[in-house]
N, C-alpha and C positions, 0 to 999 in steps of 0.2 A: 453568094458569098458573106458581101458585107451588111448583109441582115443578119445577117452568124454572129458579126462583129460588134456590132451598134447598138442589138438585144440580145443580149445574153442573160443568161441563170446560173448561177452557181451548182453544182453535182458532184457526188462524188461518185466515181469508176475506175475501171480499167478502161476499153472503150465501151461497154455496155459500160449507163451511166445509175444513179440513186438521184434524180431530180429534187432533194431539199438542200438545203442550204445549210451548210454549218453541222455535217452530218462526223465528218472527220474520220471512224475509219465505217470499214463498210466490208462485204460477204458476199461472192459471186462462185457462180458457178455456172459453163460453159460447156455445151455440146458446136461441135468445131468440126470445120475440112483446112486442113493448110498444104502447103504448095511450097513446099524450101527447099532453096535453090543455092550449092555450096559455090560461095565466087571467091576463098582461102581457106589453107587447110585449120583457121580457127573460125571462119565468119562464112556466115550464111542471110540471104534476104529471102524474107519467109509471109509468101501472101495470103490471108488466112477468109473465111464466112463463115459464122456460125451465128446460135439464141443464145440466154442464159437467162439467168434471173439476178437480182440483185437488190441486198438490202443494206439499211443501215444498224451496227448494233445499240442504236440507239433508238431506231424503229424499228425492234423485229417483225409487227407487224401487216409492215407496209412494203414486201419486196416490187417491181416493177419486172417487167420482163422485157426483152428486147432481141431485135438483128443487128447483126456486126458484120462490117468490114475493115481491113486494116490491112497496112506493109507495116513489116515488123525487118530492125537491124540487128540478129544479132553477132554472140560475140561467143565462143565456147571458150573453154582453159584450158581442155589438150587438143591440139590438133589431131584431125582426124575421126577425131569421136565427134559424132555430134548428139550426143544426148549430156545425159547427167547437170550438171549447173552450168548458167549460164545468164548473163546479162543481156538487156537489149535495150533498142530506143523504137518510140512507134507510134506512129499517126493513122487514127482511124476515124470509122464514122459511122453513126447507128441511132435508131431510133427504136425510143422506150416506151412505155406506155405501160398503164396499172389497168387495163381494159374496165374505166371507170371516170374517173376525171383526169387523168397524165396522159400527156400525148407531145414526146419532146421529138427533136433531133437533135445532135452534137454535131461536134468536132472535138473530138478527142489527142493532144500531142501525149508522151509520156515515160517514164521509163522504169525499167525491171528488172527482180531478181529473180529467174526461174529456177526448175528442176524438170528434166524432160525424162520422164520415165519411156521408153521403149520398150510399153508391152507385147507386141508380136512388131512383123517388119513393118505395116501398118497403121498401128493403135497405137494410141499413146494416153499418158498422162501428164499431164502440167501444171502442177502447182507453182502458184508465184506470189509476192508481193508488192504490188504496182504504185509509184505518184504520178500522178496525172494533172493535169490542170483544164479541164473541158470545156469546150464553147458552147453552147445550149442556145439555144430557142424553141420557147413554149408554142406550140401550134394551138393554141386553144386558151393563151392569156398569153396580151404580149407583155408585161409587165419585167421587168427583167433587173438581171445584179452583177457584180462585176464576177469572173471568176475565180473558184476557191480554191485550195490545192487541196488534194483526196491522196487517203494511202485505201486501198484496198487488197484483202487476203485474200485469193480465189483461187481453183482448178479449174480447168480447163482437161478437156475428156473428147478426143476424135478420133478422124481415122489424118494421117500425113505421109505425102508424098515429099520422099530424098530424090531430086536430083545431082548427079555431080554435073556444072555447066563451067568448069576450066580447062581449059586446054591443056592438054597432056606435055607433059614435057618431055624435049628429044634430048637426047643420051650421045654425048660427042667421046 
């Protein structure tokens, strides 16, 4: 963990990240599986893993691909409706490559504005806008830079399992 904070390289990302500095706005498409646990009438904790592609609008011909895992705290705007618009904070890690000359790992904290479309009881589509501050390490080249904030416009598609972990209320 110490090596990640000493030698960092800037990237743009959600949890998967684009490993080139100062690209400002990126696009992302991800396939995920998530386990979302209801904690309160408007709040959940979401654990998810997946794979995806991310690129920069400045470097359209240079996408990178990766694997990701994360934990996310979500706040929905309507009680007991765990879909539609929500905001979230997340912390994740990812491995990114372009299968040629790029190989990075990263620790990524961030904030998101999301929309959760429940396509079927288990199938979801989540378009989002995220702001993150990735801490990354280049596995091939140990040169580094300070982390640089990133804005990503993306969508997640995949399977989701929603579990109610709240205690039932006792009526008197």
